[in-house]
C-alpha positions as CSV (number, residue, x, y, z in Angstrom):
1,M,10.9,14.4,1.1
2,A,13.1,14.9,-1.9
3,L,11.6,14.1,-5.3
4,T,13.7,13.2,-8.3
5,L,11.4,14.1,-11.2
6,T,13.7,12.7,-13.9
7,Y,13.1,9.2,-12.6
8,G,9.8,9.8,-10.9
9,M,10.7,8.5,-7.4
10,A,8.2,9.3,-4.7
11,A,7.2,8.2,-1.2
12,P,7.4,4.4,-1.0
13,T,4.0,3.8,0.5
14,N,0.3,3.8,-0.6
15,M,-2.5,5.6,1.1
16,P,-6.0,4.3,1.0
17,S,-8.8,6.5,-0.4
18,A,-10.4,7.0,3.0
19,P,-9.0,10.3,4.5
20,R,-6.5,10.1,7.3
21,P,-5.2,13.0,9.4
22,G,-3.3,15.4,7.2
23,E,-5.1,14.3,4.0
24,A,-7.5,16.4,2.0
25,R,-11.1,15.9,3.0
26,L,-14.0,16.4,0.7
27,R,-16.9,18.3,2.3
28,P,-20.4,18.2,0.9
29,K,-19.7,21.6,-0.8
30,D,-16.6,20.1,-2.4
31,R,-18.7,17.4,-3.9
32,E,-21.1,20.0,-5.3
33,D,-18.1,21.9,-6.7
34,I,-17.0,18.7,-8.5
35,M,-20.2,18.6,-10.5
36,G,-19.6,22.1,-11.6
37,K,-16.2,21.5,-13.1
38,R,-15.8,21.5,-16.9
39,I,-14.1,18.3,-18.1
40,A,-12.4,17.5,-21.4
41,V,-11.3,14.1,-22.6
42,V,-8.7,14.4,-25.3
43,G,-8.6,11.1,-27.1
44,V,-11.9,9.2,-27.3
45,G,-10.5,5.7,-27.8
46,A,-11.3,2.7,-25.6
47,L,-10.1,4.1,-22.2
48,G,-10.8,7.8,-22.8
49,G,-14.3,7.0,-24.1
50,Y,-15.1,4.6,-21.3
51,V,-14.1,7.0,-18.6
52,G,-15.5,10.1,-20.3
53,G,-18.8,8.3,-21.1
54,Y,-19.3,7.2,-17.5
55,L,-18.5,10.7,-16.2
56,A,-21.1,12.2,-18.6
57,Q,-23.7,9.6,-17.7
58,N,-23.1,10.4,-14.0
59,G,-24.0,14.1,-14.7
60,H,-20.6,15.7,-15.2
61,D,-20.0,18.4,-17.8
62,V,-17.9,16.4,-20.3
63,T,-16.6,17.3,-23.8
64,L,-15.2,14.4,-25.8
65,I,-12.5,15.5,-28.2
66,D,-11.1,13.2,-30.9
67,M,-9.2,13.1,-34.1
68,W,-11.2,10.3,-35.7
69,P,-14.1,12.0,-37.6
70,E,-16.2,8.8,-37.9
71,N,-16.0,8.3,-34.2
72,I,-17.2,11.8,-33.3
73,E,-19.9,11.6,-36.0
74,A,-21.2,8.2,-34.7
75,I,-21.3,9.5,-31.1
76,R,-23.3,12.5,-32.3
77,T,-25.7,10.4,-34.3
78,R,-26.4,7.5,-32.1
79,G,-24.6,8.1,-28.8
80,L,-21.6,6.3,-27.2
81,L,-22.4,2.7,-26.5
82,L,-20.7,1.2,-23.5
83,D,-20.8,-2.5,-22.8
84,G,-19.4,-4.9,-20.1
85,V,-19.8,-8.3,-18.7
86,T,-23.1,-7.7,-17.0
87,P,-26.4,-6.3,-18.4
88,E,-26.2,-3.3,-16.1
89,E,-22.9,-2.2,-17.8
90,K,-24.6,-1.9,-21.2
91,F,-26.0,1.6,-21.9
92,T,-25.8,4.4,-24.4
93,V,-24.3,7.8,-23.4
94,T,-26.1,10.8,-25.0
95,K,-25.2,13.5,-22.6
96,A,-21.6,14.1,-23.6
97,K,-20.6,17.0,-25.8
98,T,-18.4,16.2,-28.7
99,M,-15.8,18.0,-30.7
100,H,-13.5,17.1,-33.6
101,L,-10.0,18.5,-33.6
102,T,-10.9,20.9,-36.4
103,E,-13.6,22.4,-34.1
104,L,-11.4,23.0,-31.1
105,Q,-11.2,26.7,-31.6
106,D,-14.8,26.8,-30.5
107,L,-13.6,26.3,-26.9
108,S,-12.3,29.9,-26.9
109,R,-15.9,31.0,-26.7
110,Q,-16.9,28.6,-23.9
111,K,-16.2,28.2,-20.2
112,P,-12.5,27.2,-19.7
113,I,-11.6,23.6,-19.0
114,D,-11.0,22.7,-15.4
115,I,-9.8,19.1,-15.9
116,A,-8.3,17.7,-19.1
117,F,-7.9,14.0,-19.3
118,V,-5.2,13.2,-21.9
119,A,-6.1,9.7,-23.2
120,V,-4.2,9.6,-26.5
121,K,-1.4,7.1,-27.4
122,S,2.0,8.0,-25.8
123,Y,3.5,9.2,-29.0
124,D,0.7,11.8,-29.3
125,T,1.1,13.1,-25.7
126,E,3.0,16.4,-26.3
127,W,0.9,17.8,-29.1
128,A,-2.4,16.8,-27.5
129,T,-1.3,18.5,-24.3
130,A,-0.2,21.6,-26.1
131,M,-3.5,21.7,-28.0
132,I,-5.6,21.7,-24.8
133,R,-3.3,23.8,-22.7
134,Q,-4.5,27.2,-24.0
135,Y,-8.1,26.4,-23.0
136,L,-7.4,25.5,-19.4
137,S,-8.8,27.6,-16.6
138,P,-6.3,29.3,-14.2
139,D,-6.5,26.4,-11.8
140,G,-7.0,23.8,-14.6
141,F,-4.8,20.8,-14.9
142,V,-4.0,17.8,-17.1
143,V,-4.5,14.2,-16.1
144,S,-2.5,11.4,-17.8
145,L,-5.1,8.6,-18.4
146,Q,-2.7,6.5,-20.4
147,N,-0.4,3.6,-20.5
148,C,3.3,4.2,-20.0
149,L,5.0,7.0,-18.1
150,N,3.9,10.2,-19.8
151,E,3.7,12.6,-16.9
152,E,7.1,14.1,-17.7
153,R,6.0,14.7,-21.3
154,I,2.9,16.5,-20.1
155,A,4.8,18.5,-17.5
156,G,7.2,19.6,-20.3
157,V,4.2,21.4,-21.9
158,V,2.1,22.6,-18.9
159,G,4.5,22.4,-16.0
160,W,4.6,19.9,-13.1
161,G,2.1,21.9,-11.1
162,K,-0.6,21.2,-13.7
163,T,0.2,17.5,-14.1
164,V,-1.6,14.6,-12.4
165,G,-1.4,10.9,-13.0
166,M,-4.2,8.3,-13.1
167,V,-3.4,4.6,-13.5
168,A,-6.2,2.3,-14.7
169,S,-5.3,-1.2,-13.7
170,L,-6.8,-4.4,-15.2
171,I,-9.6,-2.5,-16.9
172,S,-9.4,-4.2,-20.4
173,V,-11.5,-2.1,-22.7
174,D,-11.6,-2.0,-26.5
175,M,-13.2,0.0,-29.2
176,Y,-14.0,-2.4,-32.0
177,E,-16.0,0.1,-34.1
178,P,-16.8,3.9,-33.8
179,A,-18.7,4.9,-30.7
180,T,-18.7,1.4,-29.3
181,I,-16.6,0.4,-26.3
182,R,-16.6,-3.0,-24.6
183,R,-15.1,-3.9,-21.3
184,T,-14.0,-7.6,-21.2
185,V,-13.3,-8.1,-17.5
186,A,-15.5,-7.8,-14.5
187,K,-15.4,-4.6,-12.4
188,G,-12.8,-4.6,-9.7
189,G,-15.0,-3.7,-6.8
190,D,-13.6,-4.6,-3.5
191,K,-11.4,-7.3,-5.0
192,H,-9.1,-5.0,-7.0
193,T,-8.6,-1.3,-7.1
194,V,-8.9,-0.2,-10.7
195,F,-8.2,3.6,-10.6
196,R,-5.1,4.9,-8.7
197,V,-4.8,8.7,-8.7
198,G,-1.7,10.6,-7.6
199,E,0.3,13.8,-7.6
200,V,3.9,13.7,-9.0
201,H,5.2,14.9,-5.6
202,G,3.4,12.2,-3.7
203,R,1.2,14.3,-1.4
204,I,-2.6,13.8,-1.2
205,T,-4.3,17.0,-2.4
206,K,-7.9,18.1,-2.8
207,R,-7.8,17.7,-6.5
208,V,-6.7,14.1,-6.4
209,E,-9.4,13.4,-3.9
210,E,-11.9,15.0,-6.3
211,L,-10.6,12.8,-9.1
212,R,-10.9,9.7,-6.9
213,E,-14.5,10.7,-6.1
214,M,-15.3,11.1,-9.8
215,V,-13.9,7.9,-11.1
216,G,-15.0,6.0,-8.0
217,M,-18.5,6.2,-9.5
218,I,-17.1,4.1,-12.4
219,D,-15.2,1.4,-10.5
220,S,-13.0,1.1,-7.4
221,A,-10.6,4.0,-6.9
222,K,-8.0,5.3,-4.5
223,T,-5.5,8.1,-4.1
224,T,-1.9,7.1,-3.9
225,T,1.3,8.7,-2.5
226,N,3.3,6.4,-4.8
227,L,2.3,7.4,-8.3
228,W,5.6,6.4,-9.8
229,G,5.6,3.0,-8.1
230,E,2.0,2.5,-9.4
231,R,3.1,3.6,-12.9
232,W,6.1,1.2,-13.0
233,S,3.9,-1.6,-11.8
234,K,1.4,-1.0,-14.6
235,L,4.4,-0.7,-17.0
236,C,5.5,-4.2,-15.8
237,Q,2.1,-5.5,-16.4
238,N,1.7,-4.0,-19.8
239,G,5.2,-5.0,-20.7
240,M,4.3,-8.6,-20.1
241,K,1.1,-8.5,-22.1
242,N,0.7,-5.9,-24.8
243,G,3.7,-6.6,-27.0
244,V,3.4,-10.4,-26.5
245,S,-0.2,-10.4,-27.9
246,A,0.8,-8.0,-30.7
247,A,3.8,-10.3,-31.7
248,T,1.9,-13.6,-31.6
249,G,-1.6,-12.5,-32.8
250,L,-3.1,-14.4,-29.8
251,T,-5.6,-13.1,-27.3
252,G,-4.4,-12.3,-23.8
253,S,-5.7,-15.6,-22.4
254,D,-4.3,-17.7,-25.2
255,C,-0.9,-16.2,-24.6
256,D,-1.1,-17.3,-21.0
257,R,-2.2,-20.8,-22.0
258,N,0.9,-21.3,-24.1
259,D,3.7,-22.6,-21.8
260,T,6.5,-21.1,-23.9
261,I,4.9,-17.7,-24.3
262,R,3.8,-17.6,-20.7
263,R,7.4,-18.2,-19.6
264,F,8.6,-15.4,-22.0
265,S,6.1,-13.1,-20.4
266,I,7.5,-14.0,-16.9
267,Q,11.0,-13.1,-18.2
268,L,9.7,-9.8,-19.4
269,G,8.1,-9.1,-16.0
270,G,11.2,-10.1,-14.1
271,E,13.5,-7.9,-16.1
272,A,11.1,-4.9,-15.7
273,V,11.0,-5.4,-11.9
274,R,14.8,-5.5,-11.6
275,I,15.2,-2.4,-13.7
276,G,12.5,-0.6,-11.7
277,Q,14.2,-1.6,-8.4
278,A,17.5,-0.4,-9.7
279,L,16.0,3.0,-10.6
280,G,14.7,3.3,-7.0
281,Y,10.9,2.7,-7.5
282,H,8.9,1.1,-4.8
283,I,6.9,-1.1,-7.1
284,E,3.4,-1.9,-6.1
285,K,1.8,-5.4,-6.6
286,I,1.4,-6.3,-10.3
287,G,-2.1,-7.6,-10.2
288,K,-1.8,-10.4,-7.6
289,M,2.0,-10.8,-8.2
290,E,4.5,-9.6,-5.7
291,P,7.3,-7.8,-7.7
292,E,10.1,-9.7,-6.0
293,T,8.4,-13.1,-6.5
294,L,8.0,-12.3,-10.2
295,A,11.6,-11.3,-10.5
296,R,12.8,-14.5,-8.8
297,A,10.5,-16.5,-11.0
298,S,12.3,-15.1,-14.1
299,E,15.6,-16.1,-12.5
300,N,14.6,-19.8,-12.2
301,D,13.5,-19.9,-8.6
302,K,11.1,-22.9,-8.8
303,A,8.9,-22.0,-5.9
304,A,8.5,-18.4,-7.2
305,L,7.9,-19.7,-10.7
306,D,5.1,-22.1,-9.5
307,E,3.5,-19.3,-7.7
308,I,3.5,-16.9,-10.6
309,E,2.4,-19.5,-13.1
310,A,-0.6,-20.3,-10.8
311,I,-1.6,-16.7,-11.0
312,L,-1.1,-16.3,-14.7
313,R,-2.6,-19.5,-16.0
314,P,-6.2,-19.0,-17.2
315,G,-8.7,-20.7,-14.9
316,S,-6.6,-20.4,-11.8
317,N,-8.3,-19.6,-8.6
318,T,-5.6,-17.0,-7.8
319,N,-6.2,-15.0,-11.0
320,P,-7.5,-11.6,-9.7
321,N,-9.6,-10.6,-12.6
322,P,-10.0,-13.3,-15.3
323,R,-10.3,-11.9,-18.9
324,A,-12.8,-12.9,-21.5
325,D,-11.2,-15.1,-24.2
326,I,-11.9,-12.4,-26.8
327,Q,-9.8,-9.8,-24.9
328,R,-6.8,-8.4,-26.7
329,P,-4.4,-5.9,-25.1
330,S,-4.4,-2.4,-26.8
331,M,-1.2,-3.0,-28.7
332,A,-2.7,-6.2,-30.3
333,Q,-5.7,-4.1,-31.2
334,D,-3.4,-1.5,-32.9
335,I,-1.7,-4.2,-35.0
336,R,-5.1,-5.6,-36.2
337,K,-6.2,-2.0,-37.1
338,G,-2.9,-1.2,-38.9
339,R,-2.0,1.5,-36.4
340,R,1.3,2.5,-34.9
341,T,2.0,0.8,-31.6
342,E,3.3,2.1,-28.3
343,I,6.1,-0.5,-28.2
344,E,8.9,2.1,-28.0
345,F,7.2,3.7,-25.0
346,M,6.6,0.3,-23.3
347,N,9.1,-2.5,-23.8
348,G,11.5,-0.2,-25.6
349,Y,11.4,2.3,-22.8
350,I,12.0,-0.5,-20.2
351,A,15.1,-1.6,-22.2
352,E,16.3,2.0,-22.5
353,R,16.0,2.6,-18.8
354,G,17.8,-0.7,-18.2
355,A,20.7,0.3,-20.4
356,Y,20.8,3.6,-18.5
357,I,21.0,2.0,-15.1
358,G,23.1,-0.9,-16.1
359,V,20.6,-3.8,-16.0
360,K,20.2,-5.9,-19.1
361,A,16.8,-6.5,-20.6
362,P,17.3,-8.9,-23.5
363,A,13.7,-10.1,-23.6
364,H,12.4,-6.5,-23.9
365,V,15.0,-5.7,-26.6
366,K,13.9,-8.9,-28.5
367,L,10.2,-8.2,-28.2
368,T,10.6,-4.5,-29.3
369,E,12.4,-5.6,-32.4
370,I,9.8,-8.2,-33.3
371,V,6.8,-5.9,-32.8
372,K,8.4,-3.3,-34.9
373,K,8.8,-5.8,-37.7
374,V,5.2,-6.9,-37.4
375,E,4.2,-3.2,-37.3
376,R,6.1,-2.6,-40.6
377,Q,4.5,-5.8,-42.1
378,E,7.9,-7.3,-42.6
379,V,6.6,-10.4,-40.7
380,K,3.2,-11.6,-39.8
381,A,2.2,-11.9,-36.1
382,A,2.5,-15.6,-35.1
383,P,3.2,-17.6,-31.9
384,A,6.4,-18.9,-33.5
385,L,8.0,-15.5,-33.4
386,L,8.3,-16.0,-29.6
387,G,8.9,-19.8,-29.8
388,G,5.3,-20.7,-29.1
């Protein structure tokens, strides 16, 4: 099957994690080999720290690498505290190795890295990948554990053969102080698959099966032959939530409670779906929303709108993974911390791809402009910015 890497098109189907004929199968020895692999997590924020912390707690050889000195020092001093919505999810990780960027040269005297998870913000992707590249083992590779579509940026540094994608869906984690990470939604379990691991070429390989095995100890996981469709689905989801919360200053749930803001989010989702379809992606379900239904909802199809609103509205029985009221998407957390956002790589990217393919995205253009103004402190985040 042909693969157009520029746009990231791949096979338009998903494969379950259970092996089928022709798929890579993990033997007992393979599972032993997994535990012997050296893992680095570059970017120990909410998601990188959560995944890296769990892997270390499960016995993997993990080195956490971060640019924030206070974070690394706190992990070394008191461990990495992980928390969730159940008592069992609260524990302190003390088994992970830690490293600040200034100490990275020490890796040259250690065993090479077999798997490097890049979990930095999208705008830091290239330099973070270049930094870890020289410490990879001959068969080592880089996994994008990020929002947005960054596989092409990673491949530009290490090559497509050393690039793997991992989508974390509806995971909702935040780091509200150094060495402290909180998950604000229940684990997906058999209701929702959180981790989706795939090759850029769409085939199921031994290494993606190994990754699925690793993160499957954290939450539900599967391999996918449709990485790009999964990525665009997650981009649609993020495009509906992150910038909206950043622009309004509201939590994710409060955004969905506000009728005007919820309708604006639906418009964002519909535009993103139509652009993805025009680009040739086979878009996976967006949470519990069918992409075509979401697109029609944004185009004033009443039946579709009623269905999507029933899913989005807090307290609905169809909401697949209700969030805690304190939950704020990562971009809203960035605004509160005075950090640069990923708006250009999210809504700005969607609008850019729309312009390329000839599909208008006025809601994404508007939101990108508003969030940039909030980021520059030209205006204060408020519901009124989106008419709410």
